[in-house]
C-alpha positions as CSV (number, residue, x, y, z in Angstrom):
1,X,-19.5,131.0,71.9
2,X,-21.3,134.6,70.5
3,X,-19.7,137.4,69.0
4,X,-22.5,140.2,68.0
5,X,-25.0,138.5,65.8
6,X,-22.8,135.3,65.2
7,X,-22.8,132.2,67.2
8,X,-19.4,130.1,66.7
9,X,-20.1,126.1,67.6
10,X,-16.7,123.8,67.8
11,X,-17.9,120.1,67.1
12,X,-15.2,117.4,67.4
13,X,-15.8,113.4,67.0
14,X,-14.0,110.3,67.7
15,X,-14.8,107.4,65.6
16,X,-13.5,104.3,67.1
17,X,-12.6,101.3,64.9
18,X,-11.7,97.6,65.9
19,X,-10.6,95.0,64.2
20,X,-11.8,91.5,65.9
21,X,-11.2,89.4,63.5
22,X,-7.4,87.3,63.3
23,X,-6.2,88.7,60.2
24,X,-5.2,91.5,58.8
25,X,-7.8,93.5,56.6
26,X,-7.6,97.1,54.5
27,X,-10.5,99.3,56.0
28,X,-11.6,102.5,54.6
29,X,-13.9,105.0,56.9
30,X,-15.8,108.0,55.0
31,X,-17.3,110.8,57.2
32,X,-18.7,113.6,56.2
33,X,-17.8,117.5,57.1
34,X,-20.8,119.9,56.4
35,X,-21.5,121.5,52.9
36,X,-22.0,124.8,53.3
37,X,-24.3,126.5,50.6
38,X,-25.6,129.8,52.5
39,X,-22.5,132.0,52.2
40,X,-23.4,133.9,55.7
41,X,-22.2,130.4,57.5
42,X,-18.5,129.9,58.1
43,X,-16.8,126.6,58.0
44,X,-13.3,126.6,59.2
45,X,-10.5,125.1,61.8
46,X,-11.3,121.5,60.1
47,X,-9.2,118.7,61.5
48,X,-9.2,115.1,60.5
49,X,-5.5,113.6,61.4
50,X,-4.5,111.0,58.5
51,X,-7.4,111.1,56.1
52,X,-8.0,112.7,52.7
53,X,-10.3,115.4,52.4
54,X,-12.3,116.5,49.1
55,X,-13.3,119.7,49.8
56,X,-15.6,120.1,47.2
57,X,-17.8,117.4,48.4
58,X,-17.1,117.5,52.3
59,X,-16.0,113.6,52.0
60,X,-13.5,112.9,54.5
61,X,-11.6,109.3,53.9
62,X,-9.8,107.1,55.8
63,X,-7.7,104.0,54.5
64,X,-5.4,101.8,56.1
65,X,-4.4,98.3,56.8
66,X,-5.6,96.9,60.0
67,X,-3.9,94.4,62.2
68,X,-5.7,91.7,63.8
69,X,-7.5,93.0,67.4
70,X,-5.7,96.3,66.7
71,X,-7.8,99.1,67.8
72,X,-8.1,103.1,66.0
73,X,-9.5,105.9,67.6
74,X,-10.2,108.7,64.3
75,X,-10.7,112.5,65.1
76,X,-12.6,114.8,63.3
77,X,-13.5,118.5,64.0
78,X,-14.7,121.8,62.5
79,X,-16.4,124.8,63.7
80,X,-19.0,126.6,62.5
81,X,-19.7,130.5,62.7
82,X,-23.4,131.2,61.6
83,X,-25.9,134.4,62.2
84,X,-28.1,134.0,65.3
85,X,-31.4,133.9,63.4
86,X,-29.8,130.8,61.2
87,X,-29.7,128.5,64.5
88,X,-32.7,126.8,63.6
89,X,-31.0,126.3,60.1
90,X,-28.0,124.1,61.7
91,X,-29.0,120.5,62.3
92,X,-28.2,117.1,62.0
93,X,-24.5,117.6,63.1
């Protein structure tokens, strides 16, 4: 979405996890929200259901006991708003 001299993009990810073992396990899954150093880039609308989020590092952590043959979907999303002239600086997402 474009508003004036800025662009907004929503990023959404689903992480599928399955325990293929015949026994329960403790599982920790890590992911990363972008760490913004450029003050013209705005990060908001962060969603990370069932996880802990460290605002200083951007690290998102899910911890849970995982039953045999259980599957889970972990959801992570956020929105970036940035100047149109910074499009080339937004990468690796």
